[in-house]
C-alpha positions as a LaTeX table, in Angstrom:
\begin{tabular}{lrrr}
\hline
Residue & $x$ (\AA) & $y$ (\AA) & $z$ (\AA) \\
\hline
Unk1 & $-2.15$ & $-3.87$ & $-3.70$ \\
Unk2 & 1.14 & $-2.16$ & $-4.42$ \\
Unk3 & 1.08 & 1.87 & $-4.03$ \\
Unk4 & 4.06 & 4.41 & $-3.88$ \\
Unk5 & 4.47 & 7.89 & $-1.76$ \\
Unk6 & 6.77 & 10.32 & $-2.76$ \\
Unk7 & 8.55 & 10.83 & 0.67 \\
Unk8 & 8.42 & 8.95 & 4.21 \\
Unk9 & 5.47 & 11.58 & 5.25 \\
Unk10 & 3.38 & 10.80 & 1.87 \\
Unk11 & 3.56 & 7.02 & 2.49 \\
Unk12 & 2.40 & 7.29 & 6.18 \\
Unk13 & $-0.75$ & 9.68 & 4.86 \\
Unk14 & $-1.78$ & 7.16 & 2.72 \\
Unk15 & $-1.38$ & 4.40 & 4.80 \\
Unk16 & $-3.45$ & 6.27 & 7.09 \\
Unk17 & $-6.06$ & 7.56 & 4.80 \\
Unk18 & $-6.25$ & 4.19 & 3.70 \\
Unk19 & $-6.77$ & 2.56 & 7.15 \\
Unk20 & $-9.70$ & 5.47 & 7.59 \\
Unk21 & $-11.14$ & 4.56 & 4.46 \\
Unk22 & $-11.58$ & 0.85 & 5.45 \\
Unk23 & $-12.60$ & 1.37 & 8.71 \\
Unk24 & $-15.85$ & 3.88 & 7.45 \\
Unk25 & $-16.84$ & 0.31 & 5.27 \\
Unk26 & $-16.39$ & $-1.28$ & 8.46 \\
Unk27 & $-12.78$ & $-3.13$ & 7.95 \\
Unk28 & $-10.15$ & $-3.03$ & 10.52 \\
Unk29 & $-6.45$ & $-4.46$ & 9.88 \\
Unk30 & $-5.46$ & $-7.40$ & 11.39 \\
Unk31 & $-2.17$ & $-6.17$ & 11.72 \\
Unk32 & 0.10 & $-2.79$ & 10.41 \\
Unk33 & 3.69 & $-2.85$ & 9.97 \\
Unk34 & 6.11 & $-0.07$ & 9.01 \\
Unk35 & 3.67 & 2.93 & 9.84 \\
Unk36 & 6.10 & 5.05 & 12.04 \\
Unk37 & 9.06 & 4.37 & 9.48 \\
Unk38 & 7.73 & 6.01 & 6.15 \\
Unk39 & 9.70 & 3.77 & 4.03 \\
Unk40 & 7.47 & 0.73 & 3.65 \\
Unk41 & 4.06 & 0.05 & 5.03 \\
Unk42 & 1.90 & $-3.42$ & 5.16 \\
Unk43 & $-1.63$ & $-3.07$ & 5.87 \\
Unk44 & $-2.92$ & $-6.60$ & 6.27 \\
Unk45 & $-6.72$ & $-6.96$ & 5.64 \\
Unk46 & $-6.70$ & $-10.54$ & 5.13 \\
Unk47 & $-7.61$ & $-11.51$ & 1.71 \\
Unk48 & $-5.97$ & $-8.21$ & 0.96 \\
Unk49 & $-2.50$ & $-7.16$ & 1.83 \\
Unk50 & $-1.93$ & $-3.33$ & 1.09 \\
Unk51 & 2.01 & $-2.35$ & 0.67 \\
Unk52 & 2.95 & 1.34 & 0.45 \\
Unk53 & 6.35 & 2.21 & $-0.51$ \\
Unk54 & 8.44 & 5.15 & $-0.54$ \\
Unk55 & 9.16 & 5.06 & $-4.25$ \\
Unk56 & 13.23 & 4.17 & $-4.11$ \\
Unk57 & 12.24 & 1.55 & $-1.90$ \\
Unk58 & 9.57 & $-0.18$ & $-4.00$ \\
Unk59 & 11.69 & $-0.15$ & $-6.81$ \\
Unk60 & 14.56 & $-1.93$ & $-4.70$ \\
Unk61 & 12.26 & $-4.52$ & $-3.71$ \\
Unk62 & 10.18 & $-5.17$ & $-7.05$ \\
Unk63 & 7.50 & $-7.10$ & $-5.75$ \\
Unk64 & 5.84 & $-6.80$ & $-9.03$ \\
Unk65 & 9.01 & $-8.72$ & $-10.37$ \\
Unk66 & 8.49 & $-11.32$ & $-7.72$ \\
Unk67 & 5.18 & $-11.93$ & $-8.29$ \\
Unk68 & 5.34 & $-11.29$ & $-12.19$ \\
Unk69 & 3.36 & $-14.21$ & $-13.10$ \\
Unk70 & $-0.06$ & $-12.80$ & $-10.82$ \\
Unk71 & $-2.70$ & $-11.38$ & $-12.40$ \\
Unk72 & $-2.71$ & $-7.53$ & $-12.68$ \\
Unk73 & $-5.84$ & $-5.51$ & $-11.69$ \\
Unk74 & $-6.22$ & $-2.00$ & $-12.53$ \\
Unk75 & $-7.51$ & 0.44 & $-10.18$ \\
Unk76 & $-10.55$ & 2.53 & $-11.53$ \\
Unk77 & $-11.60$ & 5.24 & $-9.38$ \\
Unk78 & $-9.61$ & 6.02 & $-6.03$ \\
Unk79 & $-6.33$ & 4.57 & $-7.07$ \\
Unk80 & $-4.47$ & 7.43 & $-7.25$ \\
Unk81 & $-1.08$ & 8.07 & $-8.90$ \\
Unk82 & 1.53 & 5.10 & $-7.82$ \\
Unk83 & $-1.33$ & 2.60 & $-7.25$ \\
Unk84 & $-2.10$ & $-0.75$ & $-8.92$ \\
\hline
\end{tabular}
């Protein structure tokens, strides 16, 4: 899953909220990287990896382009802007 934040603090808040909601469901991350920096956070939940980018960093790394042949899933509820 790839999401964007509009600032470094927004990236941190989105990442922290994802962790909180996943913990409520009994899911703890196997690893968390980049949370303190706020440019790009990676949350590893095993079968699901969540990338939360500061928008200019997301465009620079272009993971959607790297994985352009992968199937895309649309978020229905709770995805929020910039997620997909």
